[in-house]
C-alpha positions as CSV (number, residue, x, y, z in Angstrom):
1,M,64.8,-65.1,-177.4
2,K,65.1,-62.8,-174.4
3,G,63.2,-60.0,-172.8
4,E,61.4,-59.9,-169.4
5,Q,58.7,-57.3,-170.3
6,Q,55.2,-58.8,-170.3
7,Y,53.4,-58.4,-173.6
8,T,49.7,-59.0,-174.3
9,W,48.7,-61.7,-176.8
10,A,45.1,-61.7,-178.1
11,E,43.1,-62.9,-181.1
12,R,43.5,-60.3,-183.9
13,E,39.7,-60.3,-184.6
14,S,38.6,-60.1,-181.0
15,G,38.9,-56.3,-180.5
16,V,41.0,-56.9,-177.4
17,P,44.1,-54.7,-177.4
18,Y,47.3,-56.6,-178.0
19,N,51.0,-56.4,-178.6
20,F,51.2,-59.7,-180.5
21,P,48.3,-60.9,-182.7
22,L,47.0,-64.5,-182.3
23,P,47.2,-66.9,-184.0
24,Y,51.0,-66.6,-183.9
25,R,53.0,-69.3,-185.5
26,V,56.8,-70.0,-186.0
27,L,57.7,-72.5,-188.7
28,S,60.9,-74.3,-189.4
29,N,62.5,-73.4,-192.8
30,D,61.4,-76.8,-194.2
31,G,57.8,-76.2,-193.0
32,L,57.6,-79.6,-191.2
33,C,57.6,-78.3,-187.6
34,F,55.8,-75.3,-186.1
35,L,55.5,-73.6,-182.7
36,Q,52.2,-71.8,-182.1
37,I,51.0,-69.7,-179.3
38,V,47.3,-70.0,-178.4
39,L,45.0,-68.9,-175.6
40,V,43.8,-71.3,-173.0
41,P,40.1,-72.1,-173.4
42,G,37.9,-69.2,-172.1
43,A,40.7,-66.6,-172.0
44,L,40.4,-63.3,-174.0
45,S,44.1,-62.5,-173.8
46,G,47.3,-63.6,-172.2
47,D,50.4,-61.9,-170.9
48,A,53.9,-63.4,-171.4
49,S,57.4,-62.2,-171.9
50,L,59.6,-63.2,-174.8
51,T,61.8,-65.1,-172.4
52,Q,58.8,-67.1,-171.1
53,I,57.7,-68.0,-174.7
54,G,61.3,-68.9,-175.7
55,Q,61.8,-71.1,-172.7
56,A,58.6,-72.9,-173.3
57,G,59.5,-73.5,-177.0
58,Y,63.0,-74.7,-176.1
59,T,61.7,-77.1,-173.5
60,L,59.1,-78.5,-175.9
61,L,61.8,-79.0,-178.6
62,R,64.2,-80.7,-176.2
63,E,61.8,-82.9,-174.2
64,C,59.2,-83.7,-176.8
65,V,60.7,-83.5,-180.3
66,I,64.4,-84.5,-179.7
67,K,63.9,-87.0,-176.9
68,R,60.6,-88.6,-177.9
69,G,59.9,-87.6,-181.5
70,L,56.6,-86.1,-180.5
71,G,54.8,-82.8,-180.4
72,G,53.7,-81.3,-177.2
73,I,52.0,-78.5,-175.3
74,A,53.5,-76.2,-172.6
75,A,50.3,-75.3,-170.8
76,K,49.5,-72.2,-168.8
77,T,52.6,-70.2,-170.0
78,G,53.2,-66.6,-169.1
79,G,52.6,-64.2,-166.2
80,D,48.8,-64.9,-166.0
81,N,48.8,-68.5,-167.1
82,N,46.5,-67.7,-170.1
83,L,48.7,-69.0,-172.9
84,N,49.5,-72.4,-174.2
85,V,52.6,-73.0,-176.4
86,V,52.3,-75.9,-178.9
87,I,55.0,-77.6,-181.0
88,A,53.8,-80.0,-183.7
89,S,54.3,-81.4,-187.2
90,Y,52.9,-79.8,-190.3
91,R,53.0,-80.8,-194.0
92,P,52.2,-77.8,-196.2
93,T,52.1,-78.1,-200.0
94,V,54.3,-75.3,-201.0
95,R,56.2,-74.5,-204.2
96,C,58.8,-71.7,-204.5
97,D,59.5,-69.6,-207.5
98,R,62.8,-70.6,-209.1
99,T,62.9,-67.9,-211.8
100,S,65.1,-64.8,-211.6
101,T,62.2,-62.8,-210.4
102,A,62.9,-61.3,-206.9
103,G,60.4,-62.0,-204.2
104,P,58.6,-59.2,-202.3
105,P,60.5,-57.4,-199.5
106,W,60.3,-59.3,-196.2
107,E,59.6,-56.1,-194.3
108,S,56.6,-55.5,-196.4
109,C,55.2,-59.0,-196.1
110,I,55.5,-59.4,-192.3
111,K,53.1,-56.5,-191.9
112,V,50.6,-58.3,-194.1
113,F,51.1,-61.5,-192.1
114,A,50.5,-59.8,-188.8
115,A,47.4,-57.9,-190.0
116,M,45.6,-60.4,-192.2
117,N,42.3,-62.0,-191.2
118,A,42.7,-65.4,-189.5
119,D,39.1,-66.0,-188.5
120,R,38.1,-69.7,-188.1
121,A,34.5,-69.4,-189.4
122,P,33.9,-71.6,-192.4
123,L,33.0,-69.7,-195.6
124,V,32.2,-70.5,-199.2
125,F,34.9,-69.3,-201.6
126,G,34.3,-69.3,-205.3
127,D,32.8,-67.7,-208.4
128,P,31.0,-64.4,-207.9
129,Q,28.0,-65.8,-209.9
130,D,27.5,-68.6,-207.5
131,P,24.7,-67.6,-205.1
132,R,26.3,-69.7,-202.3
133,V,29.6,-67.9,-202.4
134,Q,30.5,-65.6,-199.5
135,V,34.0,-64.7,-200.6
136,P,34.4,-64.2,-204.4
137,L,37.6,-65.4,-206.0
138,P,40.1,-64.3,-207.1
139,L,40.8,-62.5,-203.9
140,T,43.7,-60.2,-203.2
141,L,44.5,-59.8,-199.5
142,P,45.1,-56.3,-198.2
143,G,48.8,-55.3,-198.4
144,D,50.9,-52.8,-196.5
145,S,51.4,-49.2,-197.5
146,S,54.2,-50.0,-199.9
147,G,52.1,-52.3,-202.0
148,R,55.0,-54.5,-202.7
149,C,53.8,-57.7,-201.0
150,K,50.9,-59.3,-203.0
151,V,48.9,-62.2,-201.7
152,E,46.3,-63.6,-204.1
153,V,43.9,-66.5,-203.5
154,N,42.2,-68.4,-206.4
155,K,40.8,-71.8,-207.2
156,V,40.6,-74.4,-209.9
157,G,37.1,-75.9,-210.4
158,P,34.0,-75.4,-208.3
159,S,33.4,-73.3,-205.2
160,T,34.6,-74.8,-202.0
161,T,34.5,-74.2,-198.2
162,S,37.5,-72.9,-196.3
163,T,38.5,-70.4,-193.6
164,Y,40.7,-67.4,-193.4
165,Y,42.6,-69.3,-190.8
166,H,43.7,-71.8,-193.4
167,L,44.6,-69.0,-195.7
168,W,46.7,-67.6,-192.9
169,E,48.4,-71.0,-192.4
170,A,49.2,-71.2,-196.1
171,V,50.7,-67.7,-196.3
172,M,52.8,-68.3,-193.2
173,A,54.2,-71.4,-194.9
174,V,55.0,-69.7,-198.1
175,G,56.5,-66.7,-196.2
176,T,58.8,-68.9,-194.2
177,M,59.7,-71.6,-196.8
178,C,60.2,-69.3,-199.8
179,L,60.5,-65.7,-198.8
180,R,62.3,-66.0,-195.5
181,S,64.6,-68.8,-196.7
182,S,65.4,-67.7,-200.3
183,Q,63.9,-64.3,-200.8
184,K,61.5,-65.7,-203.4
185,G,57.7,-65.7,-203.9
186,G,55.8,-69.0,-203.9
187,K,52.5,-70.8,-204.0
188,A,50.6,-72.9,-201.5
189,S,48.0,-75.3,-202.9
190,G,45.6,-77.9,-201.6
191,I,43.6,-75.4,-199.6
192,G,39.9,-75.8,-198.9
193,A,37.5,-78.7,-198.4
194,R,38.0,-79.8,-202.1
195,G,41.7,-79.0,-202.0
196,N,41.3,-76.9,-205.1
197,M,42.2,-73.5,-203.7
198,Y,45.7,-72.0,-204.0
199,L,47.5,-68.9,-202.7
200,T,50.4,-67.0,-204.3
201,L,52.8,-64.7,-202.6
202,S,54.7,-62.3,-205.0
203,N,56.3,-59.0,-205.6
204,H,53.6,-56.7,-206.9
205,Q,56.2,-54.4,-208.5
206,A,58.1,-57.2,-210.2
207,T,57.2,-59.7,-212.9
208,N,54.3,-61.9,-211.8
209,L,55.1,-65.3,-210.3
210,A,55.5,-67.7,-213.3
211,Q,52.4,-69.9,-213.8
212,S,54.1,-72.6,-215.7
213,S,55.1,-75.6,-213.5
214,S,58.5,-75.6,-215.3
215,N,59.3,-72.4,-213.5
216,I,58.3,-73.6,-210.0
217,S,60.1,-76.1,-207.9
218,L,58.9,-78.2,-205.0
219,V,60.5,-77.2,-201.7
220,D,62.8,-79.9,-200.4
221,I,61.2,-81.2,-197.2
222,S,63.6,-83.7,-195.7
223,P,62.4,-85.9,-192.9
224,G,64.5,-84.1,-190.3
225,L,63.7,-80.8,-188.6
226,D,65.7,-78.1,-190.2
227,A,64.6,-75.3,-187.9
228,Q,66.0,-71.8,-188.3
229,N,65.4,-68.4,-186.9
230,F,62.1,-66.7,-187.8
231,Y,61.4,-63.0,-187.4
232,S,58.0,-61.5,-187.3
233,D,57.2,-57.8,-187.2
234,V,54.3,-56.6,-185.1
235,T,52.7,-53.3,-184.3
236,S,55.0,-50.5,-183.3
237,P,56.8,-50.0,-180.9
238,I,57.3,-53.7,-180.3
239,S,60.6,-55.0,-181.7
240,M,60.8,-58.2,-183.8
241,L,60.3,-61.5,-182.2
242,N,63.2,-63.9,-182.6
243,I,62.7,-67.5,-181.8
244,S,65.6,-69.9,-182.5
245,F,65.2,-73.7,-182.7
246,E,68.1,-76.1,-182.7
247,S,68.1,-78.5,-185.5
248,S,67.0,-82.1,-184.8
249,T,67.1,-85.3,-186.8
250,S,64.2,-86.8,-184.9
251,P,60.9,-86.5,-186.9
252,V,57.6,-86.0,-185.1
253,Q,55.9,-89.3,-185.0
254,E,52.8,-89.8,-187.1
255,N,51.3,-92.4,-184.7
256,S,51.5,-90.4,-181.5
257,A,48.6,-89.1,-179.5
258,L,46.7,-86.3,-181.2
259,V,45.5,-82.9,-180.2
260,T,43.9,-80.4,-182.6
261,L,44.4,-76.7,-182.4
262,P,41.2,-74.6,-182.1
263,G,39.7,-74.0,-185.5
264,S,42.1,-76.3,-187.3
265,D,41.4,-79.7,-188.8
266,L,45.1,-80.6,-188.7
267,P,46.0,-83.2,-186.1
268,E,49.1,-82.4,-184.1
269,A,51.2,-84.7,-182.0
270,S,51.1,-84.4,-178.3
271,T,53.1,-86.0,-175.4
272,A,49.9,-86.1,-173.3
């Protein structure tokens, strides 16, 4: 991951001009490890080069994950010290399509990932007839101009509370573990306060993702970190961001000190 030019990173809903939208996450292919770039508290944006982000990620992987089996934070990264880089464990519930149906084009989906809402405000998702509901389901997230990448959110059972941030987490997991890894669509479940929401990623111009459990296989999530390259497209004219992790056989410890990312209820390991 190289490049000395300083780019601006800012929350996608903030209205602040940016080159890279936050939240910004890089997942390992097995979904068990992620690197995320966040603003320091109180900052509206941060400036950093690809080299600075890559060096921070490599240092965290080497010093925290490989040597100690922990997650960690590289604080005050970048040219203005306004960015933190976090590496931590993650356990998504993702199933990938194992039929012959092709997944959506990667180039189409990365535009959806970069543009989708990731607001952290809690909202009620559910049936349109429920007066409490703020986001009616089923919900199809906006796609790119090709219309090939379809992201749909639905539920089983009663209305529930969730956030667009958690939907963004889920679609990033499916995008990495299924589409990036094997060019297939997939499904993330267990979303929301009740755990009864699910999200599907599919090719809108191909046969719909099979609903039968016999056509969907659980992603193999071995205890080691099987981290691979992840590419994410952002607004033109910025080129694709390439972060490469070396594989590690040291899992992030579950009993380590904890730190929570802003707006997330998922505890992450920290060396602090």
